[in-house]
C-alpha positions as CSV (number, residue, x, y, z in Angstrom):
1,X,-8.4,52.2,5.0
2,X,-9.4,50.7,1.7
3,X,-10.6,47.2,1.1
4,X,-10.0,45.2,-2.0
5,X,-13.2,44.9,-4.2
6,X,-14.5,41.4,-4.4
7,X,-15.0,40.1,-7.9
8,X,-18.3,38.6,-8.8
9,X,-16.7,35.1,-9.0
10,X,-15.4,35.3,-5.5
11,X,-18.7,36.6,-4.3
12,X,-20.5,33.6,-5.9
13,X,-18.1,31.2,-4.5
14,X,-18.4,32.7,-1.0
15,X,-22.2,32.5,-1.2
16,X,-22.0,28.9,-2.4
17,X,-19.7,28.0,0.5
18,X,-22.1,29.4,2.9
19,X,-25.0,27.5,1.4
20,X,-23.1,24.3,1.3
21,X,-22.1,24.7,5.0
22,X,-25.7,25.3,6.0
23,X,-26.8,22.2,4.0
24,X,-24.1,20.1,5.5
25,X,-24.9,21.2,9.0
26,X,-28.6,20.7,8.6
27,X,-28.2,17.2,7.2
28,X,-25.6,16.3,9.9
29,X,-27.8,17.5,12.7
30,X,-30.8,15.6,11.3
31,X,-28.8,12.4,11.0
32,X,-27.6,12.8,14.6
33,X,-31.0,13.6,16.0
34,X,-32.7,10.7,14.2
35,X,-29.9,8.3,15.2
36,X,-29.8,9.4,18.8
37,X,-32.9,7.2,19.3
38,X,-30.8,4.1,18.9
39,X,-29.1,4.3,22.3
40,X,-32.3,4.3,24.4
41,X,-33.7,1.5,22.2
42,X,-30.6,-0.6,22.6
43,X,-30.8,0.0,26.4
44,X,-34.4,-1.2,26.4
45,X,-33.6,-4.3,24.4
46,X,-30.6,-5.1,26.5
47,X,-32.4,-4.4,29.8
48,X,-29.2,-3.3,31.5
49,X,-28.6,-0.1,33.3
50,X,-24.8,-0.1,33.1
51,X,-23.3,1.6,30.1
52,X,-20.1,-0.4,30.3
53,X,-21.8,-3.8,29.8
54,X,-23.7,-2.5,26.8
55,X,-20.9,-3.1,24.3
56,X,-20.1,-6.6,25.3
57,X,-23.0,-8.4,23.7
58,X,-24.8,-8.5,20.3
59,X,-26.9,-5.4,21.0
60,X,-23.7,-3.5,21.7
61,X,-22.2,-4.6,18.4
62,X,-25.3,-3.6,16.6
63,X,-25.1,-0.2,18.3
64,X,-21.4,0.2,17.4
65,X,-22.2,-0.6,13.7
66,X,-25.0,2.0,13.8
67,X,-22.5,4.6,15.0
68,X,-20.1,3.6,12.2
69,X,-22.8,3.9,9.6
70,X,-23.7,7.4,11.0
71,X,-20.1,8.5,10.7
72,X,-19.9,7.1,7.1
73,X,-23.0,9.0,6.2
74,X,-21.6,12.3,7.5
75,X,-18.3,11.8,5.7
76,X,-20.1,11.0,2.4
77,X,-22.3,14.2,2.8
78,X,-19.1,16.2,3.3
79,X,-17.5,14.7,0.3
80,X,-20.5,15.5,-1.9
81,X,-20.6,19.1,-0.7
82,X,-16.8,19.5,-1.5
83,X,-17.4,18.0,-4.9
84,X,-20.3,20.3,-5.6
85,X,-18.1,23.3,-4.6
86,X,-15.2,22.2,-6.7
87,X,-17.4,21.6,-9.8
88,X,-18.9,25.1,-9.5
89,X,-15.4,26.6,-8.9
90,X,-14.0,24.9,-11.9
91,X,-16.9,26.0,-14.1
92,X,-16.6,29.6,-12.8
93,X,-12.9,29.6,-13.6
94,X,-13.6,28.4,-17.1
95,X,-16.1,31.3,-17.5
96,X,-18.8,28.9,-18.6
97,X,-22.4,29.4,-17.7
98,X,-23.1,27.5,-14.5
99,X,-26.4,26.1,-15.6
100,X,-25.6,24.6,-19.0
């Protein structure tokens, strides 16, 4: 059973994909951990114990907007990672030096 040899370009792109996935995952986990403090703070400000009544007042709207901002941050980070990958892929396909 023979395997196809991997070209240096493919190997570089595969390593870049791994690095970008690690960076994306690390930043996403950090954003989620830091922002997970907003729910207990909102519950303390609201002084309610029921989760269903949390989203009916101003505190709930602030919390929903925080969740929307978190989602937008994660999407933007993903787009930046994809752009970085496509730039490096384009430069590799043109056989240019990556760091010029």
